[in-house]
N, C-alpha and C positions, 0 to 999 in steps of 0.2 A: 307759312313755310316752316316755322318752328314747330308747329303741330305735328307735320308729316316726318320731320326730322326725328322727333320723340318716338314716334311709331317705328321709324327706321332702326332706331337704337334698340328698341325692345325686340324687334323682329330678328335683329342680328344676334342678339343674346339667346333667343329661342333656337335660332338655327344652330348655334354652337352646341347647345344642350342637346338638340335633336341628333346632331352629329355622333354623340356618344352612344345612342341607341344602336348603332351598327356594330358595337363591340360583341354582342351575343351572336349574331349570325356569322361574324368573322371567326370567333371561336369555334362555331359548330361546323363551319366550312373546313377549318384546319383539322378538326376531330375526324370528320368523315372524308377528308381529302376529295371534296367534290368539285374542285376547281374554281369555286366561285369567290374565294377569299379576295382576290384582287379586285373584283367587282365592288365589294362592300368596302375595301380600303379606299378606292377612289371616290365612292359616294361619300364616305366620312370625311374624307379630305376636302372634297368640294364643298360640302355643308359647313364645316368648320372654317374653311378659309372665306367663303362668302360671307358667313355670319360675322367673322372677325373683322373683315374689311368694312362691312356695313356699320357695325357698332363702332369701330374705330373712327369712322368719318362723322358719326353723328353724336360722339360721346359728350360733347359740350352741351348737347340739347337734352340730356338725360333729365328725367323729372317724372312726376306723378301723372299716370295716364288718365285723362278725363273719362267720364262715363260714355259720352258720345264716341270718343275714340277707341274705347274698349271694344264696342261692337265692330268697328271697321278692322281693328286688330285681329279679332277672333275670326272673322271671315276670310281676311287675307291669310292668316296663319293656316286655317284648315285647307284652303285651296294650295297655298305654297308648299305645305308639308306633303300634301298628296302628290303634287307634281314632282318634289324632290325624291320622295320615296319610290318613284317609278323607275329610277335609274338601275338598280340591281336587276329588276325584272326585265327591262329593255335590253340590258347587256347579257343577261343569262339565259333568256328564252328566245330562241331564234323565230323571227317572223312575227312577234308580238308587236301590235301597233301602239303608238303612245295613247290612243283613245281608250284601248282596252286595259292598258297598264294603269292608266289614270283611274278608270272605273274600278279596277281591282284594289287599288290603294284607297280610294275614297270609301269603297265598301268596308275595307279593314279598319280605317280610323273612325268611320261612323258606326262601326260594329254592326254592319248590315248583314254580312255573310253571304251576300250574292257574289257569284264568281263568273268569270268568262273562260276560266282556264279548264282544260282538260289534261288527262294524264298526270293527275296529282300523285298517284301512287308511284311514278317514276321521276317526279320532279327532285332536283337536288335538295338534299336536306335543309341546307342553310337558306334556300329561297322559300321552302315550305314554312321553316321557323319564322322567317321574316314577315310572311303574310300573318301568322298567328300573333307575332309580337306587335304588329300594328293594331290588331284587334285589342290586345291587352293594354296597350298605351292609350288607345282611344276610349277604352271602357269607362273609366272614371273622368276622363277629359284631360287631354294633354295640357290644357290651359291651367287646369287646377293644380297639375304637377309643376307647371311653371310658376304658379302662384307660391308654391312652397320654396322655390329656389331664387326667383328674382329679387325678393326683398334682401336677400343676402348680398345682392350685387347693387343695391341701392335703388331698386325699382319697386314701387308700391304695387300691390296686386289686387286689391279690393274691387277695382273697376273691372279687371279681367274676369274675376270670378262671377261678378254679377251679369256680365255679357255672356259668359259661357253658360251659366245656370239661369236659363231664361224662364224658369217655371214659377209658379205662384207663391212659393215658399223660399225664393232665392235669398231673402235677407236673414234666414235662420242659420245659425252656426252652433256647433257643439262646443266650441271654445271662444272666448272673447276675441282671440286674434285669428284672422283668416288664414295666416300662415300655418299656425298650429292646427287648424281644422283640416287643411289640405294634407298635412303630413299624416294625421291620425287616420284619415280616410284611406290614404294609400297604405298605411300599415295594416289596416284591417283588409284591404284589398289583396295585398301581398300574401298576407296570412292565410286567407281563403284560397289563393292560387296553390299554395304549398299543400294544403290539406287536399285540395282536389286532385292534384298531381299524385299524391300518395294513395288516395282512394282509388283512382283509375288504374294504378299499377297493381294494387291488390286485387282489382277486379278483373284482371287479365291483360291490360294493355302493356307494350313495352315502354321504357322510360321516355324515349323521344316522343311517341304518339301521346303518352300520358300528359307531358308537359305542354305540347301544342294543344291538345284538346282542353286542358285546363286554362290555358290562355283564352281560348275561344269561349269557354263557358263562363268565366267570371266576367268577361267583357261582353257576354251574350252576343257573340259575333257570328258563330255557327260555321267558321272556316273549319275544314277537315284536311287531313293529310291523304285522304282516299276520295276517288271520284264518287264511290258509293256512299260516302259519309258514314253514319254510325251503322248503316245496314251491313257494312263490310265485316263487322264483328259478329253480328248475329248473336249478341250476348244479353240476356236479361240483366245480369250483374252490372255491366257497363251502362246500360240504359237507366237502371235504378239510380246509380251514382250521379250520372249526369241530370236526371230529373230533380234530385235533391238540391244539387248545385245551381241549376238554372233557377229553381224557385228561390233559393237564398239570394242569388244575383238580381232577381226582380224585386227584391225588398230594399228599402231605403238603407244605405250604408251607415247612415248616422245611427240607425236603429241597431244595426249590428254592433257598432262601436259601443253604444250604451249597454247592450247585453253583455258583452265582454268586460266592459268596466265594471258593471254591477255585479257580475257573475250571477245573473238571473235572467230567466226567460219572460219576465213580466213585462218588460218593454215591448216585446212582440204583441202582447195582449193589448197594450196601451196605444200602439201604433194604429192611427184611424184608417190606414190603407191596407195594412198587412192581412188582417182577418178577412175583410170583403174580397181581397185579391185571391186568397187561398180558398174561400168559399165558391167564388165564381169558376175557378179552374176545376176544383173537385166536383162540383155539380155538373160542369160541362163534360168532364171525362166520363162519368156515369151516363149522362145523357147520349153521348156520342157512341160510346161502346155498346149501349143497348140498342142504338139505331142500326149499327153495323151488324150486330148479332142478329136483329130482326130481318135484315135484308141478306143474311147468309153470306156476308162478305168473308168472314172467317168461320170456321167450323164450330167453334164454341165461344162463350162469352168471355172467358179468361184471355184467350188469344186476342180477341177484339180490344179487351182492356188493356192488354200489354202494349199493343201498337198505338192505340188511341191515346193512352197515357203519355207516352214519350212524344210523339209528334204534336199533339195538342199543347202540351207544355212547352215544347220547343217553339212553336209558332206564337202562341200566346204571350210568351215572355220575351219574344223578338229575338230569340236566339238564331234559329235557321238550321239546326241539325235535322237529319231525316232518317228514319230506320225503315220506312216503307214508302211506296209510290202513292200517296194519299190523293194524288190527282185522279186515280182510278176508283176511289171510293165514291159512294153516292154523293151528289154535289153539296148536299146540306152540310156535311161534315167539314170538308176544307174551306167552304166559304164561312162556316161559323168560326173556324179556327182563325181565319183572316180578320174577321170582325173582332175576335178576342185580342188580336195584336194591336188594335187600336186603343184598347182601354185597360189592359191588365197590368202592366208594369207600374211600379210605384214611383213617386217622386223620389229623386235621390238614389235610384237605382241605375243600372247600366242599360236598362231597356228604353225603348222609344215609344212612339205613339201619344195619344192624348194624355195618358197616365191616369191611374185610379183616382187620384186627388180631384182632378178636373171632372171625371165621370160622376163621382160622389157629389161634387158641388152642383153640377148641372141637375142631377137627380133631385137634390134637396131644393134647388131653385124652381124647378118645375112644380114640386109639391107645394112651395110657398106661393106660387102664382095661382095655382088652383084653390088654395086656402084663402087668398086674398079676394077671389071672385065671390066667394060665399061670405066673407068677413072683411070687408074693405077697410074697416077702421082699426083692424087688429095689428099689433105690433109683433111680428114673428121673425126674429133674427134667425140667420142660417149659422149652425155650428158643425164643424167637422171634429168629432171627438168632443173635447171640452173647450175647443178654441172657437170663439165667435169669429165669423169671416166678414170683414169690412165689405161694403158694396163696391169700392173700387177694384177689389180682387175679383168679385164676380163679374164686373163689367170687363176686366182684362181677359177672363176666361171666356166669355162669351165672344170677344173680339178674336182670341186665338182659335176658337172652334171655327168661327166663320172663315178665317184665312186658311186654316187647315183644310177645310172641305173645299174651298174655292181653288187652293192649290192642287188637290186631287183631281178636281173636274177639268182644270186647264191642262195639266200634265197629261191626264188620260186622254183627252181629245187631241192632244199633240201627237200622241203614239198612234191613235187611230187614224189621224190625218196622214201620218207617214206610211200607213199600210199595214199596221199591226192589228190582229183581230181583237175585238172588244174585250173578251175575257182575258187574254194575255195582257192587254193594255191596263185594264182596271185592276187586275189582280197584281200585276207588276208594280204599278205606281203605289197602291196600298202597302205593299210589301216593302218597297224602297222608302217611302216616306216614313213608315213606322220602323225602319231598319231591321225588318224581319227575315230578309233573304229570299227564299224561292217564291214565285208566284204560282200561277197555274197554266195549263195548256202548253204552249211551246216553251215557256220559262218555268215549267213545273219542277218538282223535286227530282225527277229523274232527268232533267234536262239542266240547262244553265243559260245565262244571259249572253253567251257567245254567239247566239243565233241572231242577235239584234243588228241592225245597221248602225254605222256610226252615229248618225243623228239620234237614234232611239237610244243609244248608250249613253250619249250626253244628257238626254232628257232624264234618264234614270239616275245619272250621277248628281244632277241637280236636285232631284227628288230626295236623294239620300242626305245631301247637305242641308237642305230645307228641314228634313226630320231631325237631323242630329242637332241643328242649331235652333230647333223649335220655332221655325217660321219667322218669328219677329226679328231675330238677330240678323237674318239675312235680308229680309224684305225691307227693313227699316233704312238700308243703304240706299234703296231706289226711291226714297221720298225726297222732294225738294227742301224740306225742312231740315234734314239731316245735314246738308252741305251749306246751309246758311251760317253765317258766324253768330 
């Protein structure tokens, strides 16, 4: 019982902190006089009130969160926050169901960019900002933000950090103290958001759109203030700015911090993921642009290059913006883009999928196995960069890949079973579990997820949560071992 009371105390504190995030949409509503301020004030009051009550009732059980409990807390928090964040949407958008509102909020917090809403051009500015703020908060992980704050309240955060960062390098920190690490990462994240906002303004966006799209870009969430997404602007300058910042956001933020701290670009060259990621993306852009040019999708190579560069980077980095209906392109290109969404983003970035680190590790492990066939007695350790990789990490990656693909298979067949066509089902699950946004066919870039039934929408919500929590964090809760003392 004490174990769950400790979790209740932490959840209460986080709920109170989350309530403060309503401040920005309240200010926006008052500025634009869109009539939504009352809804956000009520949401803030409810979150802070429930959080205060919960933490007050369980205060005497405060203490360090154990590793096992950290996983439960992370899962509960993501689900609870997504449910709590639905309130302004439900109150402010007539006819919106809880299922669709929950999907929208899960998509925001998991930085997926998939949406069920239409009429975004006419949506109240504060509601639009709220959607983008959820992406921004989820971008670096709201639990990591809590890690920077909770120790000040007497709650240790290392177990929360390890549960949230479920990747193969989760024990690495840029400073000895996890609190300082979280603060520095958020500082870099916020600085990048400011730079992106200013750059988008200079490229031709208004201040409001620039801020919203900067939130989406740094969080790699892909939400837009317009139904037509980035194609609304038809601006090469805006597309170029977004390409640059999407690629920046797909690189490990610890590397960005090191670059700023050392005032040198050398850390990018030393990052074992950054150069392979940029190489894969650059080669794919040239390949796909040439492919579209060959099939005369666009009148010349440079127009093909423009549209391919933006949309491929957007999908590959798991952002989800679109500037063209790439579902109408020859099938090789959109499917190749979806494949890239599985592997491109780096560890420690705001992107999803398998991540480039695991991809490189599996590639090297495959090479080692083939080498061992020819030289069975040879000792051939695997290195990523200059770092030797322990076998336990390789085994963990192999287990992750297995569960990742099994999850895709099970969820895809669940959608097909419910009546969705196979192309929409498979592409939708790949996009959701990679937190990449649009799929293909009926949920393609020119459509949205609003066409799905309630059952199908819940399946996609589960896929987004699985992807954001990197499968293990969520699935471990369903094992008998987890619940044993």
